[in-house]
C-alpha positions as CSV (number, residue, x, y, z in Angstrom):
1,M,39.2,6.0,-41.8
2,S,38.9,2.3,-42.4
3,P,36.3,1.3,-45.0
4,F,34.8,-1.2,-42.6
5,I,34.4,1.4,-40.0
6,L,32.8,3.7,-42.5
7,K,30.5,0.9,-43.5
8,I,29.6,0.4,-39.8
9,I,28.8,4.1,-39.4
10,E,26.7,4.1,-42.5
11,T,24.8,1.0,-41.4
12,L,24.1,2.6,-37.9
13,R,22.9,5.7,-39.6
14,Q,20.4,3.8,-41.7
15,S,19.1,1.3,-39.1
16,S,18.6,0.9,-35.4
17,A,19.0,-2.9,-35.6
18,A,22.0,-4.7,-34.2
19,L,25.0,-4.8,-36.5
20,P,25.8,-8.0,-38.3
21,K,28.4,-9.9,-36.4
22,E,30.4,-10.5,-39.6
23,L,30.8,-6.7,-40.2
24,I,32.2,-6.1,-36.7
25,L,34.6,-9.0,-37.1
26,E,35.8,-7.7,-40.4
27,A,36.6,-4.3,-38.9
28,I,38.4,-6.0,-36.0
29,S,40.4,-8.2,-38.3
30,E,41.4,-5.4,-40.6
31,N,43.3,-3.2,-38.1
32,A,44.0,-3.3,-34.4
33,E,43.4,0.4,-34.2
34,N,39.8,-0.2,-35.1
35,L,39.3,-1.8,-31.7
36,D,39.5,1.6,-30.0
37,T,37.2,3.1,-32.7
38,L,34.7,0.4,-32.3
39,F,34.7,0.8,-28.5
40,N,34.0,4.6,-28.9
41,I,31.2,3.8,-31.4
42,A,29.7,1.4,-28.9
43,I,29.7,4.0,-26.1
44,E,28.1,6.5,-28.4
45,C,25.4,4.0,-29.2
46,A,24.8,3.4,-25.5
47,Q,24.6,7.1,-24.8
48,N,21.9,7.4,-27.5
49,N,19.9,4.5,-26.1
50,R,20.8,2.2,-28.9
51,L,21.6,-0.5,-26.4
52,E,21.4,-3.6,-28.5
53,Q,23.9,-2.1,-31.0
54,A,26.3,-1.2,-28.2
55,I,26.0,-4.7,-26.7
56,G,26.7,-6.3,-30.1
57,I,29.9,-4.4,-30.6
58,L,31.1,-4.7,-27.0
59,T,30.4,-8.5,-26.9
60,Q,32.6,-9.0,-30.0
61,L,35.3,-6.7,-28.6
62,A,35.4,-8.8,-25.4
63,Q,36.5,-11.8,-27.4
64,F,39.6,-9.9,-28.5
65,R,40.3,-7.8,-25.4
66,K,39.6,-10.3,-22.6
67,E,41.7,-8.4,-20.2
68,D,40.1,-4.9,-20.8
69,P,38.0,-4.0,-17.7
70,G,36.4,-1.1,-19.6
71,I,34.6,-3.4,-21.9
72,F,33.1,-5.5,-19.1
73,Y,32.3,-2.4,-17.1
74,S,30.4,-0.9,-20.1
75,L,28.5,-4.2,-20.7
76,G,27.6,-4.2,-17.0
77,F,26.4,-0.6,-17.1
78,I,24.2,-1.4,-20.1
79,A,22.8,-4.5,-18.4
80,S,21.9,-2.3,-15.4
81,L,20.1,0.2,-17.7
82,K,18.1,-2.8,-19.0
83,H,17.3,-3.7,-15.4
84,E,19.2,-7.0,-15.8
85,H,21.0,-6.5,-12.5
86,E,22.1,-10.1,-11.9
87,K,23.9,-10.0,-15.2
88,A,25.2,-6.6,-14.5
89,I,26.8,-7.7,-11.3
90,E,28.6,-10.6,-13.0
91,L,30.0,-8.2,-15.6
92,Y,31.0,-5.7,-12.9
93,D,32.7,-8.5,-11.0
94,R,34.8,-9.3,-14.1
95,A,35.8,-5.7,-14.5
96,I,36.7,-5.5,-10.8
97,E,38.8,-8.7,-11.1
98,L,40.7,-7.1,-14.0
99,D,41.1,-3.7,-12.2
100,P,40.6,-3.9,-8.4
101,Q,41.6,-0.2,-8.0
102,D,38.8,1.3,-10.1
103,P,35.9,2.4,-7.9
104,A,33.4,2.9,-10.7
105,A,32.6,-0.8,-11.1
106,L,32.2,-1.1,-7.3
107,I,29.8,1.9,-7.2
108,N,27.6,0.5,-10.0
109,K,27.7,-3.0,-8.5
110,G,26.4,-1.5,-5.3
111,A,23.6,0.3,-7.2
112,S,22.6,-3.0,-8.8
113,L,22.7,-4.8,-5.5
114,N,20.4,-2.2,-4.1
115,E,18.0,-2.8,-6.9
116,L,18.0,-6.5,-6.1
117,K,17.4,-5.6,-2.4
118,R,20.7,-7.2,-1.4
119,Y,21.6,-4.3,0.8
120,E,24.2,-5.9,3.0
121,E,26.2,-6.9,0.0
122,A,25.7,-3.4,-1.5
123,L,27.3,-1.9,1.7
124,I,30.4,-4.1,1.2
125,A,30.9,-3.1,-2.4
126,L,30.3,0.6,-1.7
127,D,32.6,0.6,1.3
128,K,35.4,-0.7,-1.0
129,A,34.6,2.1,-3.5
130,I,34.7,4.8,-0.8
131,A,38.1,3.4,0.4
132,L,39.4,3.7,-3.1
133,N,37.9,7.2,-3.7
134,P,36.5,9.0,-0.7
135,G,35.5,11.8,-3.0
136,A,33.0,9.7,-5.0
137,G,29.7,11.3,-4.1
138,Q,27.7,8.6,-5.9
139,A,29.3,6.0,-3.6
140,W,28.2,7.9,-0.5
141,S,24.7,8.4,-1.9
142,N,24.3,4.7,-3.0
143,K,25.4,3.6,0.4
144,G,22.8,5.9,1.9
145,T,20.2,4.2,-0.1
146,A,21.2,0.8,1.2
147,L,21.3,2.1,4.8
148,N,17.8,3.6,4.3
149,A,16.4,0.3,3.1
150,L,18.0,-1.3,6.2
151,K,16.1,1.3,8.3
152,R,19.4,2.8,9.5
153,Y,18.0,6.2,8.8
154,E,20.4,8.4,10.8
155,E,23.4,6.8,9.1
156,A,21.7,7.2,5.7
157,L,21.2,10.9,6.3
158,A,24.9,11.3,7.2
159,H,25.9,9.6,4.0
160,Y,23.7,11.8,1.9
161,D,25.1,14.8,3.6
162,K,28.6,13.6,2.7
163,A,27.5,13.2,-0.9
164,L,26.0,16.7,-1.0
165,K,29.1,18.2,0.6
166,L,31.1,16.8,-2.2
167,N,28.5,17.9,-4.8
168,P,25.8,20.4,-3.6
169,G,23.9,20.0,-6.8
170,Y,23.7,16.2,-6.7
171,V,20.0,15.7,-7.5
172,E,19.9,12.0,-6.7
173,A,21.3,12.6,-3.2
174,L,18.8,15.3,-2.5
175,L,16.0,13.0,-3.6
176,N,17.3,10.1,-1.5
177,K,17.7,12.3,1.6
178,G,14.1,13.4,1.1
179,V,13.0,9.7,1.0
180,T,14.7,9.1,4.3
181,Y,13.1,12.1,5.9
182,A,9.7,10.7,4.6
183,E,10.5,7.3,6.2
184,L,11.0,9.2,9.5
185,K,7.6,11.0,8.9
186,R,9.5,14.3,8.7
187,Y,7.5,15.3,5.6
188,E,8.2,19.0,5.6
189,E,11.9,18.3,5.5
190,A,11.4,15.7,2.8
191,L,9.4,18.3,0.8
192,A,12.1,20.9,1.1
193,H,14.7,18.4,-0.4
194,Y,12.4,17.4,-3.3
195,N,11.9,21.1,-4.1
196,Q,15.6,21.7,-4.1
197,A,16.0,18.8,-6.5
198,L,13.3,20.2,-8.8
199,A,14.9,23.6,-8.7
200,L,18.0,21.9,-10.2
201,H,16.2,19.5,-12.5
202,P,12.6,20.6,-13.1
203,G,11.9,17.6,-15.3
204,D,12.8,14.9,-12.8
205,V,9.9,12.5,-12.6
206,E,10.9,10.8,-9.4
207,A,11.2,14.2,-7.7
208,W,7.6,15.2,-8.7
209,S,6.3,11.8,-7.6
210,N,8.1,12.0,-4.2
211,K,6.9,15.5,-3.7
212,G,3.3,14.4,-4.4
213,T,3.6,11.6,-1.8
214,A,4.9,14.0,0.8
215,L,2.1,16.5,0.1
216,H,-0.4,13.6,0.3
217,E,0.9,12.7,3.8
218,L,0.6,16.3,4.8
219,K,-3.0,16.2,3.6
220,H,-2.4,18.9,0.9
221,Y,-4.3,16.8,-1.5
222,Q,-4.9,19.3,-4.3
223,A,-1.2,20.2,-4.4
224,A,-0.4,16.4,-4.3
225,A,-2.7,15.9,-7.3
226,E,-0.9,18.7,-9.2
227,S,2.4,17.0,-8.6
228,F,1.1,13.6,-9.7
229,K,-0.4,15.3,-12.7
230,R,3.0,16.6,-13.6
231,V,4.4,13.1,-13.2
232,I,1.9,11.8,-15.8
233,E,2.7,14.7,-18.2
234,L,6.4,13.9,-18.0
235,D,6.0,10.1,-18.2
236,P,2.5,8.7,-19.0
237,Q,3.7,5.2,-18.2
238,F,5.2,6.1,-14.8
239,P,4.5,3.1,-12.6
240,F,1.3,3.5,-10.6
241,G,1.3,7.2,-11.3
242,K,-2.3,7.4,-12.5
243,G,-3.6,5.6,-9.4
244,V,-1.9,8.0,-6.9
245,L,-3.2,10.9,-8.9
246,L,-6.8,9.6,-8.8
247,H,-6.5,8.8,-5.0
248,A,-5.3,12.3,-4.2
249,K,-8.1,13.8,-6.2
250,L,-10.6,11.6,-4.4
251,H,-9.2,12.7,-1.0
252,A,-9.8,16.3,-2.0
253,C,-13.3,15.4,-3.5
254,D,-12.0,17.0,-6.7
255,W,-14.1,15.0,-9.2
256,A,-13.1,16.8,-12.4
257,D,-12.0,14.4,-15.0
258,I,-12.0,11.4,-12.7
259,D,-14.2,9.3,-14.9
260,D,-11.7,9.5,-17.8
261,L,-8.8,8.8,-15.4
262,Y,-10.6,5.8,-13.9
263,R,-11.4,4.3,-17.3
264,S,-7.8,4.8,-18.4
265,I,-6.6,3.0,-15.2
266,C,-9.0,0.1,-15.9
267,R,-7.7,-0.2,-19.4
268,N,-4.1,-0.2,-18.2
269,I,-4.7,-2.9,-15.6
270,S,-6.5,-5.1,-18.2
271,E,-3.3,-4.7,-20.3
272,N,-1.2,-5.8,-17.4
273,K,0.3,-2.3,-16.9
274,K,1.4,-0.8,-13.6
275,S,-1.3,1.8,-13.2
276,A,-2.7,1.9,-9.7
277,D,-2.0,0.7,-6.2
278,P,-4.6,-1.8,-4.8
279,F,-5.6,0.3,-1.7
280,G,-6.4,3.5,-3.6
281,F,-8.0,1.5,-6.4
282,Q,-10.5,-0.1,-4.0
283,G,-11.9,3.3,-3.2
284,I,-13.5,3.5,-6.7
285,C,-13.4,0.1,-8.4
286,D,-16.5,-2.1,-8.3
287,D,-15.0,-5.0,-10.4
288,E,-13.5,-7.9,-8.4
289,A,-11.6,-9.2,-11.4
290,L,-9.9,-5.9,-11.9
291,L,-9.1,-5.6,-8.2
292,K,-7.4,-9.0,-8.3
293,K,-5.4,-8.1,-11.4
294,C,-4.4,-4.7,-9.8
295,A,-3.1,-6.5,-6.6
296,E,-1.2,-9.1,-8.7
297,I,0.6,-6.5,-10.7
298,F,1.4,-4.4,-7.7
299,S,2.7,-7.3,-5.6
300,L,4.8,-8.6,-8.4
301,A,6.4,-5.2,-9.0
302,K,6.9,-4.1,-5.4
303,F,7.0,-7.3,-3.3
304,P,8.0,-10.2,-5.5
305,P,8.5,-13.6,-3.9
306,Q,11.9,-14.0,-2.2
307,K,13.8,-17.1,-1.3
308,K,11.6,-18.9,1.3
309,L,12.9,-18.9,4.8
310,H,10.4,-21.5,5.9
311,S,9.5,-24.2,3.4
312,G,8.4,-26.9,5.7
313,Q,5.4,-27.6,7.9
314,A,4.6,-26.1,11.3
315,S,6.5,-27.6,14.2
316,K,4.8,-30.6,15.9
317,N,6.9,-29.9,19.0
318,H,5.0,-26.8,20.1
319,P,2.5,-27.6,22.9
320,K,0.6,-24.5,21.7
321,I,-0.1,-23.0,18.3
322,R,2.1,-19.9,17.8
323,I,0.3,-17.0,16.2
324,G,2.2,-13.9,15.0
325,Y,0.3,-10.7,14.3
326,L,2.3,-8.3,12.1
327,C,0.9,-4.7,12.1
328,G,2.0,-1.1,12.0
329,E,-0.8,0.1,14.2
330,F,-0.6,-1.5,17.7
331,R,-2.0,1.8,19.1
332,E,-5.1,3.9,19.2
333,Q,-6.0,3.3,15.6
334,A,-8.9,1.6,13.8
335,T,-7.3,-1.9,13.3
336,A,-6.1,-2.2,16.9
337,I,-9.4,-0.8,18.2
338,L,-11.2,-3.6,16.5
339,M,-8.6,-6.3,17.5
340,T,-7.8,-5.6,21.1
341,E,-10.3,-7.8,22.8
342,L,-9.6,-10.7,20.5
343,W,-6.0,-10.6,21.6
344,E,-7.1,-10.4,25.3
345,L,-9.5,-13.4,24.9
346,H,-7.2,-15.8,23.1
347,D,-7.1,-19.1,24.9
348,K,-3.6,-19.1,26.3
349,K,-3.8,-22.8,27.0
350,Q,-4.0,-23.5,23.3
351,F,-2.2,-20.4,21.7
352,E,0.9,-18.3,22.2
353,I,0.5,-14.9,20.5
354,Y,3.2,-12.5,19.5
355,A,3.0,-9.0,18.1
356,F,5.5,-7.9,15.5
357,D,5.3,-4.2,15.7
358,N,6.1,-2.0,12.7
359,G,4.7,1.2,14.3
360,W,5.3,2.9,17.6
361,D,4.1,3.1,21.2
362,D,1.6,6.0,21.5
363,Q,1.6,5.6,25.3
364,S,-2.2,5.2,25.2
365,P,-4.2,3.0,27.6
366,R,-5.0,0.8,24.5
367,R,-1.3,0.2,23.9
368,K,-1.0,-1.0,27.5
369,R,-3.9,-3.4,27.0
370,I,-2.2,-4.7,23.8
371,E,1.1,-5.2,25.5
372,D,-0.5,-7.1,28.3
373,A,-2.5,-9.3,25.9
374,F,0.6,-10.7,24.0
375,D,3.1,-13.3,25.1
376,G,5.7,-11.1,23.5
377,L,6.0,-7.9,21.5
378,I,8.9,-7.5,19.0
379,D,9.7,-4.1,17.6
380,I,10.5,-4.6,13.9
381,S,10.1,-1.0,12.9
382,R,13.9,-0.5,12.5
383,M,14.6,-4.0,11.1
384,S,15.1,-4.6,7.4
385,D,12.6,-7.0,5.8
386,A,15.2,-9.8,6.0
387,Q,15.9,-9.1,9.7
388,A,12.2,-9.0,10.6
389,A,11.6,-12.2,8.7
390,K,14.5,-13.8,10.6
391,A,13.0,-12.6,13.9
392,I,9.7,-14.3,13.0
393,L,11.4,-17.5,11.9
394,D,13.4,-17.6,15.2
395,K,10.1,-17.4,17.2
396,E,9.0,-20.5,15.2
397,I,5.6,-18.8,14.4
398,D,3.1,-21.3,13.0
399,I,0.6,-18.8,11.6
400,L,1.6,-15.2,10.6
401,V,-1.3,-12.8,10.3
402,N,-0.9,-9.8,8.0
403,L,-3.1,-7.0,9.5
404,N,-2.0,-4.4,7.0
405,G,-2.0,-5.7,3.5
406,F,-1.5,-2.5,1.4
407,F,-2.9,-0.3,4.2
408,G,-1.2,1.8,6.8
409,R,2.4,0.9,7.6
410,P,2.7,-2.4,5.8
411,R,5.6,-4.8,5.6
412,Q,4.7,-6.9,2.6
413,G,8.4,-7.6,1.9
414,V,8.5,-9.6,5.1
415,F,5.7,-11.9,4.0
416,A,7.4,-12.3,0.6
417,R,10.2,-14.1,2.4
418,K,7.7,-16.7,3.9
419,P,9.0,-16.8,7.5
420,A,6.1,-18.8,8.7
421,P,4.5,-22.0,7.2
422,I,1.0,-20.4,7.2
423,Q,0.5,-16.8,6.2
424,V,-2.9,-15.1,6.5
425,N,-4.4,-11.9,5.2
426,Y,-6.9,-10.3,7.6
427,L,-8.8,-7.1,8.4
428,G,-6.5,-4.2,7.3
429,F,-6.9,-4.7,3.6
430,P,-10.3,-6.1,2.4
431,G,-9.1,-7.9,-0.7
432,T,-6.6,-10.2,-2.2
433,I,-2.8,-9.5,-1.8
434,G,-2.3,-11.0,-5.2
435,A,0.6,-13.2,-4.2
436,D,1.0,-16.9,-3.7
437,Y,3.0,-16.4,-0.5
438,I,-0.2,-15.5,1.4
439,D,-2.1,-18.7,2.0
440,Y,-5.5,-17.7,3.5
441,L,-7.8,-14.7,3.7
442,I,-10.3,-14.6,6.6
443,A,-13.8,-13.5,5.5
444,D,-17.4,-14.5,5.7
445,S,-20.1,-15.7,3.3
446,V,-21.4,-12.2,2.8
447,V,-18.2,-10.3,1.9
448,I,-17.0,-13.2,-0.3
449,P,-19.8,-15.4,-1.6
450,D,-19.1,-18.6,-3.4
451,D,-18.9,-17.1,-6.9
452,S,-16.4,-14.5,-5.8
453,R,-13.7,-17.0,-4.5
454,Q,-12.1,-17.0,-8.0
455,H,-11.1,-13.4,-7.6
456,Y,-8.7,-14.1,-4.7
457,F,-5.2,-15.6,-4.7
458,E,-5.7,-16.8,-1.2
459,K,-7.9,-19.7,-0.1
460,I,-10.9,-18.3,1.7
461,V,-11.6,-19.1,5.4
462,R,-15.2,-18.0,6.1
463,L,-16.3,-17.5,9.6
464,P,-19.9,-18.4,10.6
465,H,-20.7,-14.8,11.4
466,C,-19.3,-11.4,10.4
467,Y,-15.6,-11.5,9.6
468,Q,-14.9,-8.2,11.4
469,T,-13.9,-8.6,15.0
470,N,-15.0,-5.9,17.5
471,D,-14.0,-4.7,21.0
472,S,-17.0,-4.8,23.2
473,K,-15.1,-2.8,25.8
474,K,-15.1,0.3,23.6
475,I,-16.1,3.2,26.0
476,I,-18.8,5.7,25.0
477,S,-18.2,8.9,26.8
478,D,-20.8,10.1,29.2
479,K,-20.5,13.6,27.7
480,Q,-23.9,14.9,26.6
481,F,-23.2,16.9,23.5
482,T,-25.7,19.5,22.4
483,R,-26.4,19.9,18.7
484,E,-25.4,23.6,18.9
485,E,-21.9,22.9,20.2
486,L,-21.3,20.5,17.4
487,G,-22.4,23.0,14.8
488,L,-25.7,21.2,14.1
489,P,-29.1,22.9,13.8
490,K,-31.3,22.6,16.9
491,E,-34.1,21.2,14.9
492,G,-34.3,19.1,11.7
493,F,-33.1,15.6,10.7
494,V,-29.4,14.8,10.8
495,F,-28.0,12.4,8.3
496,C,-24.3,11.6,8.9
497,C,-21.4,9.7,7.3
498,F,-18.1,9.6,9.1
499,N,-16.2,7.8,6.3
500,N,-13.0,9.2,4.9
501,S,-13.4,11.7,2.1
502,Y,-12.0,9.5,-0.6
503,K,-14.9,7.1,-0.2
504,I,-17.4,9.8,-1.2
505,L,-17.9,9.5,-5.0
506,P,-20.2,11.7,-7.2
507,Q,-22.7,8.9,-7.6
508,T,-23.2,8.6,-3.8
509,F,-23.2,12.4,-3.3
510,D,-25.9,12.7,-6.0
511,I,-28.1,10.3,-3.9
512,W,-27.4,12.2,-0.7
513,M,-28.4,15.5,-2.3
514,K,-31.7,14.0,-3.5
515,I,-32.3,12.9,0.0
516,L,-31.7,16.4,1.4
517,H,-34.0,17.8,-1.3
518,A,-36.7,15.4,-0.2
519,V,-36.3,15.8,3.6
520,K,-37.0,19.4,4.6
521,D,-34.6,21.1,7.0
522,S,-32.3,18.1,7.0
523,V,-28.5,18.3,7.1
524,L,-25.6,16.1,6.2
525,W,-22.9,15.7,8.9
526,L,-19.5,14.5,7.6
527,I,-16.1,14.1,9.2
528,E,-13.7,16.9,8.6
529,D,-10.9,15.2,6.7
530,N,-9.3,18.2,5.0
531,Q,-10.3,21.7,4.1
532,E,-10.0,21.1,0.3
533,A,-12.6,18.3,0.6
534,N,-14.9,20.6,2.7
535,Q,-14.8,23.3,0.1
536,N,-15.3,21.0,-2.8
537,L,-18.2,19.2,-1.2
538,R,-20.0,22.4,-0.4
539,K,-19.4,23.6,-4.0
540,E,-20.8,20.3,-5.3
541,A,-23.9,20.6,-3.0
542,Q,-24.5,24.1,-4.4
543,A,-24.2,22.8,-8.0
544,R,-27.0,20.4,-7.1
545,G,-29.3,23.0,-5.7
546,I,-28.5,22.4,-2.0
547,D,-27.5,25.2,0.4
548,P,-23.9,24.6,1.2
549,A,-24.6,25.4,4.8
550,R,-26.5,22.2,5.0
551,I,-23.2,20.3,4.7
552,I,-21.6,20.3,8.2
553,F,-18.2,19.0,9.2
554,A,-17.3,17.3,12.4
555,K,-13.8,17.8,13.8
556,R,-11.9,14.7,15.0
557,L,-12.3,13.8,18.7
558,S,-11.2,11.1,21.0
559,L,-12.9,7.8,20.2
560,A,-15.0,7.9,23.4
561,D,-16.3,11.4,22.6
562,H,-16.7,10.6,18.9
563,L,-18.9,7.6,19.8
564,A,-20.9,9.8,22.2
565,R,-21.6,12.5,19.6
566,H,-23.3,9.9,17.4
567,R,-26.4,10.5,19.7
568,C,-26.8,13.8,17.9
569,A,-27.3,12.1,14.5
570,D,-30.5,10.4,13.3
571,L,-29.3,8.1,10.5
572,F,-25.9,7.0,9.1
573,L,-25.7,6.9,5.2
574,D,-23.1,4.5,3.8
575,T,-20.8,5.0,0.8
576,L,-20.2,2.8,-2.3
577,P,-18.3,1.1,-3.8
578,Y,-16.2,1.2,-0.5
579,N,-18.5,0.9,2.5
580,A,-18.1,2.1,6.0
581,H,-16.1,-0.5,7.9
582,T,-14.9,0.5,11.3
583,T,-17.1,3.7,11.0
584,A,-20.2,1.5,10.5
585,S,-19.5,-0.7,13.5
586,D,-18.8,2.5,15.6
587,A,-22.2,3.9,14.6
588,L,-24.0,0.6,15.4
589,W,-22.1,0.3,18.8
590,A,-23.2,3.9,19.5
591,G,-26.8,3.0,18.7
592,L,-27.1,4.8,15.3
593,P,-28.7,2.9,12.5
594,V,-26.8,2.5,9.2
595,I,-28.3,2.3,5.8
596,T,-26.2,0.5,3.2
597,L,-26.4,-0.5,-0.5
598,T,-24.8,-3.9,-1.1
599,G,-21.9,-3.7,-3.5
600,S,-20.1,-6.1,-5.8
601,T,-16.7,-6.3,-4.1
602,F,-15.4,-7.3,-0.6
603,P,-15.1,-3.6,0.6
604,G,-18.5,-2.9,-0.8
605,R,-20.2,-5.7,1.1
606,V,-18.8,-5.1,4.6
607,A,-21.7,-3.0,5.9
608,T,-24.1,-5.6,4.6
609,S,-22.3,-8.2,6.7
610,L,-22.3,-6.0,9.8
611,L,-26.1,-5.4,9.5
612,K,-26.9,-9.0,8.8
613,F,-25.0,-10.2,11.9
614,I,-26.6,-7.6,14.1
615,D,-30.0,-8.8,12.8
616,L,-31.0,-5.5,11.0
617,P,-31.6,-6.8,7.4
618,E,-34.2,-4.1,6.8
619,L,-31.4,-1.5,6.6
620,I,-29.8,-3.4,3.6
621,T,-30.7,-2.2,0.1
622,S,-29.9,-3.6,-3.3
623,S,-30.3,-0.6,-5.6
624,S,-29.7,3.2,-5.5
625,A,-33.4,3.9,-5.7
626,A,-34.1,1.6,-2.7
627,Y,-31.3,3.2,-0.7
628,E,-32.6,6.7,-1.4
629,N,-36.2,5.8,-0.7
630,L,-35.4,4.0,2.6
631,A,-33.4,7.0,3.8
632,I,-36.3,9.4,3.0
633,E,-38.9,7.1,4.5
634,L,-37.1,6.7,7.8
635,A,-36.5,10.4,8.0
636,N,-40.2,11.1,7.5
637,N,-41.3,8.2,9.8
638,P,-39.9,8.8,13.3
639,E,-42.0,5.9,14.7
640,R,-40.4,3.3,12.4
641,L,-36.9,4.8,12.9
642,G,-37.5,4.7,16.7
643,Q,-38.4,1.0,16.4
644,I,-35.3,0.2,14.5
645,K,-33.2,2.1,17.1
646,Q,-34.9,0.1,19.9
647,Q,-34.1,-3.1,18.0
648,L,-30.5,-2.1,17.5
649,D,-30.2,-1.3,21.2
650,R,-31.5,-4.8,22.0
651,N,-29.4,-6.6,19.4
652,R,-26.2,-4.8,20.2
653,L,-25.5,-7.0,23.2
654,T,-27.1,-10.2,22.0
655,A,-26.4,-10.6,18.3
656,P,-23.1,-12.1,17.1
657,L,-21.6,-8.8,15.8
658,F,-20.3,-7.5,19.1
659,D,-20.0,-10.9,20.9
660,A,-16.2,-10.9,21.3
661,P,-16.0,-14.3,23.1
662,L,-17.9,-16.0,20.3
663,F,-15.8,-14.3,17.7
664,T,-12.6,-15.4,19.4
665,K,-13.9,-19.0,19.6
666,N,-14.6,-18.9,15.8
667,M,-11.3,-17.3,14.9
668,E,-9.4,-19.9,17.0
669,A,-11.3,-22.7,15.2
670,A,-10.2,-21.1,11.9
671,Y,-6.5,-21.1,13.1
672,A,-6.8,-24.7,14.3
673,A,-8.2,-25.8,11.0
674,M,-5.4,-24.2,9.0
675,H,-2.8,-25.6,11.4
676,Q,-4.2,-29.2,11.2
677,R,-4.1,-29.2,7.4
678,D,-0.5,-28.0,7.6
679,L,0.5,-30.6,10.1
680,A,-1.1,-33.3,7.9
681,G,1.0,-32.1,5.0
682,L,-2.1,-30.8,3.1
683,P,-2.0,-27.7,1.0
684,P,-4.2,-24.7,1.9
685,E,-7.9,-25.1,0.9
686,H,-11.1,-23.2,1.3
687,I,-12.5,-23.6,4.8
688,D,-16.1,-22.9,5.8
689,L,-16.7,-22.8,9.6
690,K,-20.2,-23.6,10.8
691,N,-22.1,-22.2,13.8
């Protein structure tokens, strides 16, 4: 063996640093046969994750073998391993130019194009690869990934099936097929495919993560948490893994070790690490600066800015301002329940309104109201982000409203393409999106006071009253429930909270149990979210000396009946740091007083805003002790509680909170102010609307 080759091998054995360029050139100059040996050494370095050493050798070889496609293919493959996909594509293209009949470079080019979200280009490359080698399972699977991203789900499934027919043990195809089933909300089938993948490769981190997500959607939260825990064991730095683990545990009210996990997530976010998604993190975080950082990290990783479709100002040729509402919940769901009357009341002389629907038609009466309210409803649920953005651009929308944020069925990738000159974050996600392509966030002076503006990427538009819109046409059923049929005791005080289980934290539960201790024969009535939470909450009550039978769970009912059963409760107890939002306005609309403790974040100040603008400030507290004492006092003072209920009954139809025409007027003034700034060529700025 050449002495220079021996020297290179010895140098590699002693150090993981890149080889000196001169040493490689000496070996090349000595003997032409050394070129093949050096290539093999480079490939072995790459296989052992010594990528910089491999790159150093291959780069020098490329100067001497400029017509060798294998060198450029290998450099492209290493670039893709380093997530340098633009560079990888350039190198694959060089390899393809040198050998147009080799499908491998086309397959990997397609994979890199998928990573860059250039799915249409990926399909072209992968179709060429399949034409050259129809037996290449990876090409079929990669094409399925592109089709899935383009929301051509049935075609994606067919391509995964082709890949699996060629290779029944193809783990990546099993995983990808599961992802498509999950997109179709066929979670049991998705789970089956993840389990098949894990049977073949028990250490596959993506499979465990996907399994956890499917279990979460099926409300098997304890099992989901176990899957996410396995993810963290396999890869402690798995992007956003700790956050989904924590959120699953909170859904199940499994509070073991959550303090340590939460502190770890906070440290990670402070260090700019991908540790938690913003929606789940809001359920437990009381630090606005951390919430902003969390959103920024998540948006940059998942929905980075794309090339702007609309870089100019709103059209001056429109006789009306065109508002687009993008949402995945135009149906009988909390966001739409709050928004419906606003859409109906929009001044059609000044505004055209369009719905961009990422959800589905549930055939409900509300859906009919929604369709009748809009000038047009465009189904984007099967459009890619690029196609949906183009549909918005074609409608020449002036103001595009994001009603999801990170909640529900979001389409953040559409907003990342900036299809409208003004983009607004409202209602669905009470916090910053963490991205510059969202211009405004609609709030009020309670949920975002002056000194909190610094914690939001968006400019803040503050309405003169509560930021939350409400539908004053919400029907309360005439059904007269008895306590007995709802599982409540015939006598005794009924505290209730109909918030989702993930909002119930140990600190809040401690206060609730103290209240039950102090109020004899009282019970706590909660919504039945999942059986695991029910069991864990009753166990936690017993650990605090409260009979578990005093924790009663309400099954989900239609909205009208749910509102009606509020009459069987005496007082609604709020949660912190994430308040009751829609559930609080539901309670107030049904005539049930709500006690809240003002928090230090947007989601923790919503109930305070609701109570302020229905003129019930006496139900707002500023400390845990005051919250606890007020609940006990009202439970033991039926006369005072009765007076508050009478006041609520009077204010319900006179205070600003449920005044839909007034709210619509204020919201339209906000839109007009944004639009006027844009027409004048002015950048977004904070806007405070006055009464």
